[in-house]
LOLUMKE-868524 format. One record per residue (C-alpha): x, y, z. Coordinates in pm, whole numbers, plus 50000, padded with zeros to 5 digits. Layout:
BEGIN
[pt [X,Y,Z]]
...
***
This chain:
BEGIN
[pt [50018,49987,49994]]
[pt [50146,50347,49895]]
[pt [50132,50620,50164]]
[pt [50222,50980,50098]]
[pt [50157,51323,50084]]
[pt [50282,51677,49962]]
[pt [50408,51976,50132]]
[pt [50190,52241,49991]]
[pt [50233,52460,49678]]
[pt [50515,52642,49551]]
[pt [50770,52823,49757]]
[pt [51062,53059,49753]]
[pt [51278,52793,49856]]
[pt [51208,52422,49999]]
[pt [51407,52140,50139]]
[pt [51267,51788,50207]]
[pt [51443,51527,50401]]
[pt [51414,51148,50441]]
[pt [51572,50917,50696]]
[pt [51508,50591,50538]]
[pt [51197,50357,50427]]
[pt [51167,50064,50672]]
[pt [50982,49955,50976]]
[pt [51117,50175,51260]]
[pt [51001,50042,51611]]
[pt [50726,50261,51749]]
[pt [50933,50398,52034]]
[pt [51197,50518,51792]]
[pt [50983,50696,51553]]
[pt [50949,51019,51672]]
[pt [51327,51054,51746]]
[pt [51380,50958,51373]]
[pt [51139,51232,51262]]
[pt [51309,51468,51470]]
[pt [51647,51374,51337]]
[pt [51515,51471,50987]]
[pt [51368,51801,51120]]
[pt [51711,51886,51237]]
[pt [51875,51812,50895]]
[pt [51580,52015,50748]]
[pt [51646,52320,50974]]
[pt [52031,52293,50879]]
[pt [51961,52302,50517]]
[pt [51695,52565,50528]]
[pt [51945,52794,50706]]
[pt [52156,52793,50401]]
[pt [51848,52853,50171]]
[pt [51729,53123,50380]]
[pt [52055,53324,50356]]
[pt [52023,53271,49967]]
[pt [52248,52976,49950]]
[pt [52238,52725,49703]]
[pt [52033,52402,49701]]
[pt [52341,52202,49646]]
[pt [52509,52335,49972]]
[pt [52168,52302,50163]]
[pt [52122,51932,50046]]
[pt [52491,51839,50125]]
[pt [52475,51986,50460]]
[pt [52143,51826,50559]]
[pt [52279,51494,50470]]
[pt [52600,51564,50679]]
[pt [52376,51624,50967]]
[pt [52219,51275,50906]]
[pt [52545,51118,50860]]
[pt [52670,51224,51215]]
[pt [52335,51095,51367]]
[pt [52405,50731,51469]]
[pt [52025,50655,51466]]
[pt [52055,50666,51073]]
[pt [52221,50413,50837]]
[pt [52477,50634,50672]]
[pt [52812,50748,50793]]
[pt [52848,50706,51168]]
[pt [52610,50414,51261]]
[pt [52581,50289,50934]]
[pt [52518,49886,50870]]
[pt [52787,49623,50810]]
[pt [52858,49384,50553]]
[pt [52854,49013,50574]]
[pt [53225,49035,50696]]
[pt [53149,49323,50930]]
[pt [53311,49592,50729]]
[pt [53173,49949,50668]]
[pt [53115,50015,50294]]
[pt [52946,50340,50245]]
[pt [52768,50466,49902]]
[pt [52668,50839,49828]]
[pt [52569,51079,49567]]
[pt [52496,51435,49501]]
[pt [52358,51630,49195]]
[pt [52310,51982,49093]]
[pt [51995,52066,48877]]
[pt [52205,52358,48718]]
[pt [52427,52185,48465]]
[pt [52323,51817,48584]]
[pt [52708,51790,48747]]
[pt [52708,51492,48978]]
[pt [52951,51324,49209]]
[pt [52922,50984,49383]]
[pt [53122,50723,49580]]
[pt [53056,50378,49633]]
[pt [53207,50071,49862]]
[pt [53389,50366,50040]]
[pt [53579,50250,50352]]
[pt [53513,50451,50676]]
[pt [53521,50845,50620]]
[pt [53303,51072,50836]]
[pt [53103,51251,50550]]
[pt [53084,51036,50231]]
[pt [52846,51296,50093]]
[pt [53100,51559,50105]]
[pt [53358,51338,49923]]
[pt [53080,51282,49658]]
[pt [53062,51666,49630]]
[pt [53417,51701,49609]]
[pt [53386,51444,49289]]
[pt [53106,51681,49175]]
[pt [53345,51984,49199]]
[pt [53645,51816,49050]]
[pt [53449,51731,48753]]
[pt [53674,51471,48597]]
[pt [53468,51164,48699]]
[pt [53138,51114,48832]]
[pt [53175,50777,49033]]
[pt [53463,50662,49251]]
[pt [53464,50319,49408]]
[pt [53642,50157,49700]]
[pt [54009,50212,49758]]
[pt [53994,50436,49456]]
[pt [53744,50639,49625]]
[pt [53936,50646,49945]]
[pt [54265,50766,49756]]
[pt [54053,51046,49587]]
[pt [53908,51137,49911]]
[pt [54265,51159,50073]]
[pt [54399,51361,49765]]
[pt [54108,51623,49845]]
[pt [54209,51663,50189]]
[pt [53967,51417,50361]]
[pt [54087,51189,50645]]
[pt [54027,50823,50683]]
[pt [53858,50745,51004]]
[pt [53932,50434,51211]]
[pt [53646,50181,51161]]
[pt [53557,50174,51556]]
[pt [53489,50556,51551]]
[pt [53190,50512,51286]]
[pt [53076,50165,51395]]
[pt [52829,50204,51683]]
[pt [52786,49922,51951]]
[pt [52419,49894,51840]]
[pt [52518,49805,51486]]
[pt [52782,49571,51591]]
[pt [52536,49386,51820]]
[pt [52280,49368,51546]]
[pt [52559,49232,51304]]
[pt [52622,48945,51530]]
[pt [52266,48829,51489]]
[pt [52383,48725,51125]]
[pt [52180,48676,50802]]
[pt [51800,48757,50782]]
[pt [51781,48863,51129]]
[pt [52052,49144,51077]]
[pt [51863,49222,50759]]
[pt [51564,49332,50951]]
[pt [51762,49619,51107]]
[pt [51527,49933,51097]]
[pt [51780,50167,50959]]
[pt [51799,50298,50596]]
[pt [51935,50545,50351]]
[pt [51911,50910,50413]]
[pt [51851,51178,50163]]
[pt [51769,51556,50080]]
[pt [51606,51749,49804]]
[pt [51601,52106,49768]]
[pt [51475,52414,49560]]
[pt [51657,52745,49621]]
[pt [51545,53120,49575]]
[pt [51717,53125,49232]]
[pt [51502,52825,49118]]
[pt [51782,52596,49112]]
[pt [51736,52218,49240]]
[pt [51951,51953,49401]]
[pt [51947,51610,49548]]
[pt [52173,51409,49784]]
[pt [52160,51065,49915]]
[pt [52392,50862,50172]]
[pt [52384,50495,50299]]
[pt [52562,50200,50452]]
[pt [52357,50000,50203]]
[pt [52164,49678,50315]]
[pt [52267,49527,50637]]
[pt [52477,49185,50608]]
[pt [52501,49261,50238]]
[pt [52795,49093,50043]]
[pt [53107,49284,50027]]
[pt [53108,49472,49736]]
[pt [52747,49513,49691]]
[pt [52631,49854,49534]]
[pt [52284,49968,49558]]
[pt [52088,50261,49415]]
[pt [52213,50549,49645]]
[pt [52535,50636,49450]]
[pt [52357,50555,49100]]
[pt [52274,50878,48923]]
[pt [51915,50837,48776]]
[pt [51830,50545,49049]]
[pt [51857,50691,49376]]
[pt [51949,51042,49295]]
[pt [51844,51276,49044]]
[pt [51825,51675,48983]]
[pt [51727,51882,48705]]
[pt [51634,52264,48731]]
[pt [51386,52210,48440]]
[pt [51177,51957,48643]]
[pt [51275,51889,49002]]
[pt [51492,51672,49234]]
[pt [51439,51324,49386]]
[pt [51624,51087,49656]]
[pt [51506,50741,49709]]
[pt [51514,50503,49974]]
[pt [51440,50127,50024]]
[pt [51539,49818,49825]]
[pt [51828,49928,49604]]
[pt [51779,49669,49332]]
[pt [51446,49762,49268]]
[pt [51501,50118,49262]]
[pt [51782,50059,49002]]
[pt [51541,49828,48788]]
[pt [51309,50107,48737]]
[pt [51558,50396,48724]]
[pt [51318,50545,48997]]
[pt [51475,50889,49019]]
[pt [51510,50999,48665]]
[pt [51154,50821,48581]]
[pt [50986,51018,48843]]
[pt [51169,51365,48747]]
[pt [51050,51325,48400]]
[pt [50690,51293,48520]]
[pt [50753,51636,48709]]
[pt [50887,51761,48391]]
[pt [50554,51647,48195]]
[pt [50374,51877,48465]]
[pt [50254,51602,48705]]
[pt [50207,51742,49059]]
[pt [50481,51659,49324]]
[pt [50243,51477,49540]]
[pt [50109,51267,49233]]
[pt [50458,51197,49113]]
[pt [50568,51062,49460]]
[pt [50274,50826,49477]]
[pt [50307,50722,49125]]
[pt [50702,50642,49195]]
[pt [50614,50435,49502]]
[pt [50364,50234,49303]]
[pt [50626,50182,49012]]
[pt [50868,50048,49258]]
[pt [50631,49805,49409]]
[pt [50457,49674,49084]]
[pt [50759,49697,48845]]
[pt [51052,49713,49034]]
[pt [50936,49449,49285]]
[pt [51066,49635,49583]]
[pt [50953,49837,49889]]
[pt [51093,50182,49978]]
[pt [50992,50530,49961]]
[pt [51117,50865,49824]]
[pt [51115,51251,49878]]
[pt [51099,51503,49598]]
[pt [51065,51868,49504]]
[pt [50955,52010,49165]]
[pt [51090,52325,48991]]
[pt [50845,52547,49162]]
[pt [50915,52423,49522]]
[pt [50650,52187,49573]]
[pt [50736,51884,49784]]
[pt [50614,51543,49793]]
[pt [50684,51212,49952]]
[pt [50573,50857,49939]]
[pt [50640,50504,50085]]
[pt [50520,50145,50059]]
[pt [50687,50058,50373]]
[pt [50542,50068,50738]]
[pt [50754,50376,50794]]
[pt [50969,50660,50638]]
[pt [51084,50931,50864]]
[pt [51069,51272,50678]]
[pt [51070,51657,50732]]
[pt [51027,51950,50503]]
[pt [51072,52309,50568]]
[pt [51006,52593,50324]]
[pt [51005,52968,50321]]
[pt [50669,52967,50494]]
[pt [50803,52856,50837]]
[pt [50851,52581,51065]]
[pt [50946,52195,50945]]
[pt [50667,51945,50907]]
[pt [50788,51604,50997]]
[pt [50637,51255,51025]]
[pt [50709,50891,51002]]
***
């Protein structure tokens, strides 16, 4: 069943956040929603000052990467062998510039390294130790694994197999439209819990988990990466926005597409070129928040 809504009409600026589609325990749901609201406030501060959508989504995702309640950066889930392999991507709607990393070893802010790839401009996607070398070349410091693997994640990993895969944490992401009318999207994740070493999901794949185009809108996805990749969810949905489909309707249609054709569960947040926000999910929960030029953040799960 698809659940979703919108965040009102056009706005001077808008930022939307998700904290992952899944099934968060009831007692933790408000805290996850508040984590998303904190990220929305951080991004909205940049937008309110006239800053760019690209800077806003990066900052919002960094806040979530630092929050161990979410499956990104510190607190991200582990592979079968107990390793931390991080994925992230970021895209600007101005000129379709993008940057991404996948199977990145421990670095505090994978999204910042993805942004460095975007700014560098030579390549879009860096993987594994190649991504680590690029990050170090750009001035980032590799973190000890123990500094980013939390005790809660380590204990859950010890459950092994299918029980570990039920971990109630997921990908984080942000979309924004700034006062100049530019849009951007960013996504970051530890991937699927107990995934095979080297597995890459949708989050670092431009057009699948992340997409932004000033002529249409921006989207960040969460959920079963294989299904999201199958239907090129982000690019497909942004094209619906380009055709004039309202943000809320496009979000619901995207969740339905993921479920029916991608054979996967998940959710998404999006913003159209006018600053209208939409979100949808097919999972029991997806923490989210949005903030516009109109006022305080709205949040939910």
